[in-house]
N, C-alpha and C positions, 0 to 999 in steps of 0.2 A: 282680852283675855289673859290670865297672869301666867297659866299653866299650860301645856303640853303633853299630850299623849300619842307615843308613838306606838301603834300595834303592827302587828307582822307575824310572819311565820317565823319560828325558832331559826337563829342562826341568817335572819335575816337583816342585822345590824343593830338591833335596839337597845341593847346596853353600850355599845362604842360609840353611836351616834347622839344617846342620850346625854352621856358623861362628856361629851365636846358641844354640844348645846349648851346642854348648863354651865359650861365655863365661859361658854362665850356671852352668855345672857347673864352671868351672876347670879343664881338661882340655884337652889336646890337639884339633885338628882335620885329618885327614888325608883327601883327597882323592886317592883313590888312583888316577884320572887321570893327577894328576900328576905321582903316582910311578912310575907307568906311562913319562910321557913321559922321565921325568930317566935313569930306566933304560938305557931305548932309546936316547937320543939324539935324539930328534927328536918332534916334534907327532903327537896321534893321527891326526891324516887322512892323512898319511906312512905310519905303521905300517900303518894299514889299505890303503893304497897298495900296496906292499912287501909285505908278506905275508899279506893278504886278507882276510875275513872269519873263516875257520876261524885261520887263524896269529894273528890277531890276538886271536880268543879263548882258544889256547892262552897267549899269551903275558899276558894280562888273567887267568886263572884262575891261573895258576903264582905271578904277583907277588903277587896277593887275599889267597892261600894262605900265602904266606908275611908278612904285616904282622900283627905280633902287637905292639900297645902294651899298655901296662899299664891307663893312664886314658886313653878317646883318645874322640871320636866320628868314625866314617870313614862317606865317603860314597863309595862305588866308582860305577862308569860302570855305566849301566842295562843291559849284556849280562853283568855279571856273574853273575846269576842260571844261566848257561847251566854254569859251572863247579861240579861237585859238590866238587871237593877244597876250592875256596874258598868256596862257601856251610855244606858240614859246619866249616869252621875258624872260620866265622863263627859259627856257631851254638857251638861250642866255646867259645868265648871272649867272646860279644857278647849282648846283647838283638838283634833283628834287628825292624827298625820298618819298613814298609811306608808309603811317603806315594803315597798314590793320588789319581788324580786322571781324567777323563775323555777320553775321545780330543779329543772338539770342543774342549777348552780349552786342553789340549797341545796342538795345531794352529796356538791361538790364539800361543802364546807362542815354539814353536819357527823358527828361521831355517830356515839350510842345514842337515840333517842332516850330510851329511858332513864340515862343516867342524865340525861341533860332535864326530865321533868316531861317529855312531851306525853298527852295523852292520846294516846292512839286505839282502839277500839281491837280485838281479837279479830283476826281477817283480813284488817284494813292495811290498804299498802302505802304507802306512805305518797304517791301519787292521788290516790281516794280522797287522804285527810287534806291535800294542799286545792286540792279540785271543791272541796267541801268548804273547807273556809273562805277560799279569796273572795266569794261574792259577799261572805260576811265581813271580811274587811272593808270591801269597798262600800257598802251598806253606812256602816256607820265614819267612814272619813269625811274630814272636810277637806282633807286635800291627800295627792297621791304621790309620793316621790319612788320612782326607779331607782332601784340602790344597783343592780348587778354587773359588775365591769368598771364602777365608782368610787373610787377613795372614799374615805370618811368626811375629809374635808370637802371633797367637790359634795357631798348630799349636806353636809350642816347649809354649805354655802346655798345652795339652792332652799332651801327649808328659809335662811333667813331673810333671803332678798324675797319671796312669795308672802312670808310675813308680813315685808312693809307695807 
């Protein structure tokens, strides 16, 4: 398979790891949040304001299901796992790697969730969101890699070793 897709919670390292993996593999790196922003002509936070969580997820699912590079590392947003079409598409065209991290470590890394484009329902805590998403990440993953207390270099090295 010529593509890799990195899934995980916001702050798990998808963007950083995808850039380094792409560099090491000499392939393209695609951050799907930037693709969504370009196609919609506005930042994720504005898309969430205009379309709401459900509308954002529909847009995210549609755009992710249409991304079909030949050789790339793809870093979709953390909520991509709610889109069945997108995830089935990614499973067909790529190895899906879940960058796993515990909730406490994530909370230390994250700033303003809204400005990061994190879809969270009113009244839902970040812990609730974490507990809801983790089983879905595992369900779609071909490989699970623990990221807490590890450098990007160590994570990339482990992924490359496990891909061989």
